[in-house]
C-alpha positions in Angstrom: 71.9 -25.0 -11.6 71.0 -25.4 -15.2 72.1 -29.1 -15.5 69.9 -29.8 -12.5 67.0 -27.9 -14.1 67.5 -30.0 -17.3 67.6 -33.2 -15.3 64.5 -32.3 -13.3 62.8 -31.2 -16.5 63.6 -34.5 -18.1 62.4 -36.5 -15.1 59.2 -34.5 -15.0 58.7 -35.2 -18.7 59.2 -38.9 -18.1 56.7 -38.9 -15.2 54.2 -36.9 -17.3 54.6 -39.4 -20.2 54.1 -42.4 -17.9 51.0 -40.8 -16.4 49.6 -40.0 -19.9 50.4 -43.5 -21.0 48.6 -45.0 -18.0 45.5 -42.8 -18.7 45.5 -43.8 -22.4 45.6 -47.5 -21.4 42.6 -47.1 -19.1 39.7 -49.1 -20.6 36.2 -47.8 -19.8 34.7 -50.8 -21.5 35.9 -54.5 -21.9 36.6 -54.1 -25.6 35.0 -55.1 -28.9 34.2 -58.4 -30.7 31.7 -59.4 -33.4 28.0 -59.4 -32.5 27.8 -63.2 -33.2 30.6 -64.1 -30.8 29.9 -67.3 -28.8 32.8 -67.3 -26.4 34.6 -64.4 -24.8 37.7 -64.3 -22.6 38.4 -61.0 -20.7 41.0 -59.8 -18.3 41.4 -56.6 -16.3 45.2 -56.9 -16.3 46.3 -59.6 -18.8 50.0 -59.0 -17.9 49.3 -59.9 -14.3 47.4 -63.0 -15.3 50.1 -63.9 -17.8 52.8 -63.6 -15.1 50.9 -65.6 -12.5 50.2 -68.3 -15.0 53.9 -68.7 -15.8 54.7 -69.0 -12.1 51.9 -71.4 -11.0 52.4 -75.2 -10.5 50.4 -76.1 -13.6 53.0 -74.2 -15.8 55.8 -76.0 -13.9 54.3 -79.3 -15.0 54.3 -78.2 -18.6 57.9 -77.0 -18.4 59.1 -80.2 -16.8 57.5 -82.6 -19.3 56.9 -80.7 -22.6 59.9 -80.0 -24.8 60.5 -76.3 -25.4 60.1 -76.6 -29.2 56.5 -78.0 -28.7 55.3 -75.4 -26.3 57.0 -72.1 -27.2 54.0 -69.9 -27.5 56.3 -66.8 -27.1 58.1 -67.8 -30.3 54.8 -68.3 -32.1 53.7 -64.8 -31.2 57.0 -63.3 -32.1 56.8 -64.9 -35.6 53.3 -63.4 -36.1 53.9 -59.9 -34.7 57.7 -59.4 -34.5 57.5 -59.0 -30.7 58.4 -61.8 -28.3 55.9 -61.4 -25.4 56.7 -61.3 -21.7 54.3 -59.9 -19.0 56.3 -56.6 -18.9 56.4 -56.2 -22.7 52.7 -57.0 -22.9 51.9 -54.2 -20.4 54.2 -51.7 -22.2 53.0 -52.4 -25.7 49.4 -53.7 -25.3 48.2 -52.2 -22.1 46.3 -54.0 -19.4 42.7 -54.7 -20.7 42.3 -57.8 -22.9 39.3 -59.3 -24.6 39.4 -62.4 -26.9 36.5 -63.8 -28.9 35.4 -66.9 -30.8 32.8 -66.1 -33.5 31.6 -67.5 -36.9 33.8 -64.8 -38.4 36.9 -66.2 -36.8 39.0 -65.7 -33.6 40.7 -62.5 -32.4 41.5 -60.3 -29.5 41.2 -56.6 -28.5 43.4 -54.5 -26.2 43.9 -50.9 -25.2 47.5 -50.0 -26.1 49.5 -47.1 -24.7 51.6 -44.4 -26.3 54.4 -46.6 -27.6 52.3 -48.9 -29.8 50.1 -46.0 -31.0 53.2 -44.0 -32.1 54.8 -47.0 -33.8 51.6 -47.8 -35.7 51.0 -44.2 -36.7 54.5 -44.2 -38.2 53.9 -47.5 -39.9 50.6 -46.5 -41.4 52.3 -43.7 -43.3 53.8 -46.5 -45.5 51.0 -49.1 -45.4 47.7 -48.7 -47.1 44.5 -50.0 -45.4 42.5 -52.8 -46.9 38.8 -53.8 -46.7 37.0 -50.5 -46.5 39.9 -48.4 -45.4 39.7 -49.2 -41.7 41.6 -52.5 -41.6 45.4 -52.9 -41.9 47.7 -55.9 -42.3 50.7 -57.0 -40.3 52.1 -60.2 -41.7 49.3 -62.7 -41.7 47.3 -60.7 -39.2 44.6 -58.0 -39.8 44.0 -55.2 -37.3 41.9 -52.1 -36.9 41.4 -49.3 -34.3 38.1 -48.3 -32.6 37.8 -45.7 -29.9 41.3 -46.3 -28.7 41.0 -50.1 -28.8 43.2 -52.3 -31.1 41.4 -55.3 -32.6 43.6 -58.1 -34.1 42.7 -61.3 -35.9 43.9 -63.7 -38.6 40.4 -63.0 -40.1 39.6 -59.7 -41.7 35.9 -60.5 -41.2 36.4 -60.7 -37.5 38.1 -57.3 -37.4 35.5 -55.7 -39.7 32.6 -57.1 -37.6 34.2 -55.9 -34.4 34.5 -52.4 -35.7 30.7 -52.3 -36.1 29.4 -54.4 -33.2 27.9 -53.3 -29.9 30.0 -53.6 -26.7 29.6 -57.2 -25.4 28.1 -57.9 -21.9 31.1 -59.0 -19.8 31.0 -59.6 -16.0 33.1 -57.2 -13.9 36.6 -58.3 -12.8 37.1 -59.4 -9.2 40.9 -59.7 -9.3 43.8 -58.4 -11.4 45.2 -62.0 -11.9 41.8 -63.3 -13.1 40.6 -64.4 -16.6 36.8 -64.4 -17.2 35.5 -66.7 -19.8 31.9 -66.2 -21.0 29.5 -68.4 -23.0 27.2 -65.9 -24.7 24.8 -68.1 -26.6 22.3 -70.8 -25.7 23.3 -71.8 -22.2 25.0 -68.8 -20.8 27.9 -69.2 -18.3 30.8 -67.3 -16.7 34.0 -69.0 -15.6 36.6 -67.1 -13.5 40.1 -68.6 -13.5 42.8 -67.2 -11.2 46.5 -67.5 -12.2 47.6 -69.1 -8.9 48.6 -72.6 -7.7 45.8 -75.1 -8.3 44.2 -72.7 -10.8 41.3 -71.6 -8.5 38.0 -71.3 -10.5 34.5 -70.0 -9.8 31.5 -68.8 -11.7 28.1 -69.9 -12.8 26.2 -71.7 -15.5 22.5 -71.2 -16.4 20.4 -74.1 -15.1 19.1 -75.6 -12.0 19.6 -78.7 -9.8 17.8 -80.0 -6.8 18.6 -77.9 -3.7 19.9 -79.9 -0.7 19.3 -79.5 3.0 22.1 -81.9 3.9 25.7 -82.4 2.6 26.6 -84.9 -0.1 28.3 -88.0 1.1 29.2 -89.7 -2.2 31.6 -87.5 -4.0 34.8 -88.9 -2.3 33.4 -92.3 -1.3 34.7 -94.3 -4.2 37.3 -96.9 -3.3 39.7 -95.5 -5.9 39.3 -92.0 -7.5 37.4 -92.4 -10.8 38.5 -90.7 -14.0 35.5 -88.5 -13.7 32.6 -88.4 -11.3 29.5 -86.2 -10.8 27.3 -86.3 -7.7 23.9 -84.7 -7.0 20.6 -85.3 -5.4 18.6 -86.9 -8.3 19.4 -88.8 -11.4 17.7 -86.1 -13.4 20.3 -83.6 -12.1 23.1 -85.8 -13.5 21.4 -86.4 -16.8 21.1 -82.6 -17.5 24.9 -81.9 -17.1 26.1 -83.3 -20.4 23.4 -81.3 -22.3 24.5 -78.1 -20.5 28.2 -78.7 -21.2 27.5 -79.5 -24.8 25.2 -76.5 -25.4 27.8 -74.1 -23.7 30.9 -75.6 -25.4 29.4 -76.0 -28.9 26.2 -73.8 -29.2 24.1 -74.7 -32.1 26.0 -77.9 -32.8 24.7 -81.5 -32.8 26.2 -84.4 -31.0 28.7 -86.5 -33.1 27.0 -89.1 -35.2 28.6 -92.0 -33.4 27.4 -90.7 -30.0 23.9 -90.2 -31.4 24.0 -93.8 -32.6 25.0 -95.1 -29.1 22.2 -93.0 -27.5 19.6 -94.2 -30.0 20.6 -97.8 -29.5 20.6 -97.5 -25.7 17.2 -95.7 -25.8 15.7 -98.6 -27.8 17.0 -101.3 -25.5 16.7 -99.4 -22.2 13.5 -97.4 -22.5 13.5 -94.7 -19.8 9.7 -94.4 -20.1 9.4 -97.8 -18.3 10.4 -96.1 -15.1 7.5 -94.8 -12.9 7.5 -91.1 -12.3 8.6 -91.4 -8.7 11.1 -94.2 -9.3 13.8 -92.4 -7.3 11.6 -91.2 -4.5 13.7 -93.2 -1.9 17.0 -91.9 -3.2 18.7 -89.3 -1.1 21.7 -88.7 -3.5 23.4 -90.3 -6.4 26.8 -90.3 -8.1 27.8 -91.2 -11.7 31.4 -92.1 -12.5 33.6 -93.2 -15.3 35.9 -95.7 -13.4 38.2 -96.5 -16.3 38.2 -97.2 -20.1 38.6 -100.7 -21.3 41.2 -100.6 -24.1 41.8 -104.3 -24.7 39.7 -104.3 -27.9 40.0 -102.0 -30.9 37.0 -100.0 -29.8 37.5 -98.4 -26.3 34.6 -99.1 -23.8 34.1 -96.8 -20.8 33.6 -98.6 -17.5 30.7 -96.7 -15.9 29.2 -97.0 -12.4 26.2 -95.4 -10.7 25.5 -95.3 -7.0 22.0 -94.4 -5.7 22.1 -93.8 -1.9 18.8 -94.4 -0.1 17.4 -92.7 3.0 17.7 -96.0 4.9 18.6 -99.5 3.8 18.5 -100.3 0.1 16.1 -103.2 0.2 13.6 -104.5 -2.3 13.7 -104.4 -6.1 16.4 -102.3 -7.7 14.9 -98.9 -8.8 16.4 -99.3 -12.3 15.2 -102.9 -12.7 12.2 -101.9 -14.9 14.7 -100.6 -17.5 16.1 -104.1 -18.1 14.7 -105.9 -21.3 12.1 -108.4 -20.2 13.2 -112.0 -20.2 16.9 -111.1 -20.8 18.1 -110.8 -17.2 20.3 -113.3 -15.3 20.3 -113.6 -11.5 23.7 -113.0 -10.1 25.4 -112.5 -6.7 28.2 -110.2 -5.5 29.7 -110.3 -2.0 26.7 -112.4 -0.8 24.2 -109.8 -2.2 21.8 -110.8 -4.9 21.6 -108.9 -8.2 20.9 -109.1 -11.9 23.0 -109.2 -15.1 21.4 -107.7 -18.2 23.6 -108.4 -21.3 23.5 -105.6 -23.9 26.5 -105.7 -26.3 28.5 -108.6 -25.1 30.7 -109.0 -22.1 32.1 -105.5 -22.3 28.7 -104.0 -22.0 26.6 -106.0 -19.6 24.6 -103.9 -17.2 24.8 -105.1 -13.6 22.3 -104.2 -10.9 23.0 -104.8 -7.2 22.8 -103.4 -3.7 24.8 -103.2 -0.5 23.8 -101.6 2.8 22.1 -98.3 1.9 23.3 -98.1 -1.8 21.8 -99.4 -5.0 24.5 -99.8 -7.6 24.6 -100.2 -11.4 27.7 -100.8 -13.5 28.4 -101.3 -17.2 30.6 -104.4 -16.6 30.6 -107.3 -14.1 34.2 -106.8 -12.9 33.4 -103.1 -12.1 30.5 -104.2 -9.9 32.7 -106.9 -8.3 35.3 -104.2 -7.3 32.7 -101.7 -6.2 30.0 -103.5 -4.2 30.8 -103.3 -0.5 33.9 -101.2 -1.1 32.5 -97.6 -0.8 34.1 -95.9 2.1 33.1 -93.2 4.5 34.2 -89.8 3.3 34.0 -86.2 4.4 30.6 -84.7 3.6 30.6 -81.9 0.9 28.3 -78.9 1.4 27.1 -78.6 -2.2 24.1 -79.4 -4.5 26.4 -80.8 -7.2 30.0 -81.9 -7.2 32.4 -82.7 -10.1 35.7 -84.5 -9.7 38.3 -85.2 -12.4 41.4 -87.4 -11.8 44.0 -85.9 -14.2 46.6 -88.6 -13.5 44.4 -91.5 -14.4 42.6 -89.6 -17.2 46.0 -88.7 -18.8 47.2 -92.3 -18.5 44.1 -93.5 -20.3 44.3 -90.8 -22.9 47.9 -91.8 -23.6 46.8 -95.4 -24.4 44.0 -94.2 -26.6 46.3 -91.7 -28.5 48.9 -94.4 -29.1 46.2 -96.8 -30.4 44.6 -94.1 -32.6 48.1 -93.3 -34.1 48.8 -97.0 -34.7 45.5 -97.2 -36.7 46.3 -93.9 -38.5 43.2 -92.2 -37.0 45.0 -89.0 -36.2 45.2 -86.7 -39.3 48.7 -86.1 -40.6 50.3 -87.9 -37.6 51.8 -91.4 -37.3 52.7 -93.3 -34.1 56.1 -91.7 -33.9 54.7 -88.2 -34.3 52.0 -88.8 -31.7 54.7 -90.1 -29.2 56.8 -86.9 -29.8 54.1 -84.2 -30.1 51.1 -85.4 -28.0 52.3 -87.7 -25.3 54.4 -85.0 -23.5 51.3 -82.9 -23.0 49.5 -85.9 -21.4 52.5 -86.5 -19.1 52.2 -82.9 -18.0 48.5 -83.3 -17.5 49.1 -86.3 -15.2 50.9 -83.9 -12.8 47.9 -81.6 -12.4 46.4 -83.5 -9.6 42.6 -83.3 -9.7 39.8 -80.9 -10.7 37.4 -80.4 -7.8 34.3 -78.3 -8.4 31.3 -77.8 -6.1 28.1 -76.1 -7.1 25.1 -74.5 -5.4 21.7 -73.8 -7.0 21.0 -70.1 -7.1 17.6 -69.6 -8.7 18.1 -70.2 -12.5 21.9 -70.5 -12.1 24.3 -73.0 -10.6 27.1 -71.1 -8.9 30.3 -73.1 -8.5 33.9 -72.8 -7.2 36.9 -75.0 -6.7 40.2 -75.9 -8.4 41.0 -77.0 -12.0 44.4 -78.5 -11.0 44.6 -79.1 -7.3 48.0 -80.8 -6.6 48.0 -84.3 -5.1 48.7 -84.3 -1.3 52.3 -84.9 -0.4 53.5 -87.9 1.8 53.3 -85.8 5.0 49.8 -84.3 4.3 
């Protein structure tokens, strides 16, 4: 009986160690990061998210189109830490909880490891002296430190030091084990929840408000061909706010690039918004703004933009945007038997066109765009939302590919020639073209816009 007792004792010890390991890995808080952190990503079970991400259709597009040597993140982690990560290895060594941050001090992450990593580090620290105040250690090019059972790792010692002193960040509670929560913590606050599943389901909220609707939107999918990007809402003011929100959340405290500020300043001087009466869009029921394409024939790429303003009834009378056109510089024109105006701005590539058809007022940045659009909008399924965003990854990736090749030809990409760009960047764009479309729909909830949808919804098959 003694061998059985030894075997049972060993099994009981293993079960006890597994139980203790699980208790040690339990995270009562999300983790730590510097007080000045602007972006945080957190997961309840990073191993589960990691595993789901590897198995979803977006990852398949990457594996099919991107050479292994360009997208071997596991090899990069192994070179930095000595451990080649897999979902199982991550759980065993790092635990479940995960929190990563972006701060002025740098970037880094925080986990709650189990017994194995704690024992290995305790043994290692017998031979390695701490640096920077006695609480920070080095591992290759990485710095790390411990706080209340959490491990903080970063290429920046300032990030680790700041995390050891900072308060616990405010992070939204998890709703699923395969979910990653991304938070914008400064200026315009936002929370984005990404599920590691086919289509990359996404939900969340962003601080702000748009006009609430009592009826569905009819314009989001009414374009004759799917634009590169489109945004639909009730009022023009709703659309105009979105770029400001995105910029303030993505780059808090930063200014617009100088070239973009120059374009906005030039447009403001030529097309003065204050010429519009306060109720200029009173007859507009909904509107949609789209980037239809990018004209790449010349050295400088020019976006081809279209706006549709859908009226309550028939779109008759003067165009609501006509007061913006510079006086004495408009040219009468006609599309599909419908009268309109041309307002030259910066040559043929930027000539604002104003027209109408049925119940829609239309405005485009080029005459060919108006010619293709007027009378071509189609009936589409209504969308129950206050704001809708659509992104066509296939066309956007194709356009980006042309721009990347041109930029490489003109040596505009640092430390990369045309051959390098073809080898290192174009494969990622080919993979992006297989992601289908991003489809986001938002509802106004007080001072927030709650949204849900997909970041990479596959294109319908031939039988769908």
